[in-house]
C-alpha positions as CSV (number, residue, x, y, z in Angstrom):
1,M,18.4,5.5,35.8
2,T,15.6,7.4,37.4
3,I,11.8,6.8,36.6
4,R,12.0,10.7,35.6
5,Q,14.6,10.0,32.9
6,L,12.6,6.8,31.6
7,S,9.3,8.9,31.6
8,I,11.3,11.2,28.9
9,G,13.4,9.2,26.9
10,L,11.0,6.0,26.4
11,P,8.7,8.7,24.5
12,I,11.4,10.3,23.0
13,L,13.0,6.7,21.4
14,V,9.5,5.6,20.7
15,C,8.9,9.1,18.3
16,G,12.3,8.6,16.8
17,W,11.5,4.7,15.7
18,L,8.0,5.7,14.2
19,A,9.6,8.8,12.4
20,V,12.1,6.8,11.2
21,L,9.7,4.1,9.9
22,V,7.6,6.8,8.1
23,G,10.7,8.2,6.6
24,M,11.2,5.0,5.2
25,G,8.0,4.7,3.4
26,F,9.0,7.6,1.5
27,V,12.6,6.7,0.3
28,S,12.1,2.9,-0.2
29,D,9.7,0.6,-1.6
30,S,11.3,-2.6,-0.1
31,A,8.4,-2.8,2.0
32,P,5.8,-5.2,0.4
33,A,3.0,-3.9,1.8
34,Q,1.8,-0.8,3.9
35,M,-0.2,-0.6,7.3
36,I,-2.3,2.5,7.7
37,L,-3.0,3.1,11.4
38,F,-6.5,4.6,12.3
39,P,-7.8,5.0,8.8
40,P,-10.5,7.6,8.4
41,S,-14.0,6.4,7.7
42,G,-13.8,7.5,3.8
43,L,-10.4,6.1,3.1
44,I,-11.1,3.0,1.5
45,P,-13.2,4.3,-1.4
46,S,-10.6,7.0,-2.2
47,L,-7.9,4.5,-2.5
48,A,-6.1,4.0,-6.0
49,P,-7.7,1.3,-8.2
50,D,-4.4,-0.8,-8.1
51,V,-4.3,-1.0,-4.3
52,A,-5.4,-4.2,-2.9
53,I,-6.4,-4.8,0.8
54,I,-4.6,-7.7,2.4
55,D,-6.0,-7.2,5.8
56,S,-8.2,-4.9,8.2
57,S,-9.3,-4.4,11.8
58,P,-10.9,-1.7,13.6
59,V,-7.4,0.3,14.0
60,S,-5.7,-0.6,10.8
61,V,-5.5,-1.5,7.1
62,T,-2.7,-3.4,5.3
63,V,-2.4,-2.9,1.8
64,T,-0.4,-3.4,-1.2
65,S,0.3,-1.8,-4.5
66,T,2.3,-2.1,-7.6
67,G,2.0,1.5,-8.3
68,S,4.5,4.3,-7.9
69,D,4.5,6.6,-5.1
70,F,2.2,4.6,-3.4
71,V,2.6,5.8,0.1
72,K,2.1,9.3,-1.0
73,S,-0.7,8.5,-2.9
74,L,-2.0,7.0,0.5
75,Y,-1.4,9.9,2.6
76,A,-3.2,11.7,-0.6
77,A,-6.3,9.6,-0.1
78,G,-6.4,10.5,3.8
79,A,-4.3,8.3,5.9
80,L,-2.9,9.5,8.9
81,L,-0.2,7.1,9.7
82,V,1.5,5.0,7.1
83,L,4.0,2.0,8.3
84,P,5.7,-0.5,6.2
85,A,4.5,-4.2,6.6
86,G,5.8,-7.2,5.7
87,L,9.5,-6.5,6.0
88,P,11.8,-9.4,7.0
89,G,13.7,-7.9,9.4
90,C,17.1,-9.0,10.5
91,S,17.0,-12.4,9.6
92,G,16.3,-11.9,5.8
93,T,13.7,-14.5,5.2
94,V,9.9,-14.0,5.6
95,K,7.9,-17.2,6.6
96,R,5.3,-17.7,3.9
97,S,2.1,-19.8,5.2
């Protein structure tokens, strides 16, 4: 495999992976939380009252909610990119502290 093939294939792989994660947020509510990447400055005040902020950093905010259409409401509030958070992965177990 050449460097040229990798430079084309790797971005396609990453974009495909992100597209699957974004799509899963719309079709499944199995994730206990959602991570908002690069949140705009006015996002937090515009979130629904049932949304709880779990964690935040300069580049992301992790939130959870019991409401329906949670991901759609995050995009409506101004989120640019929402990814599922807190999924157990292949092992099926989540380590709780």
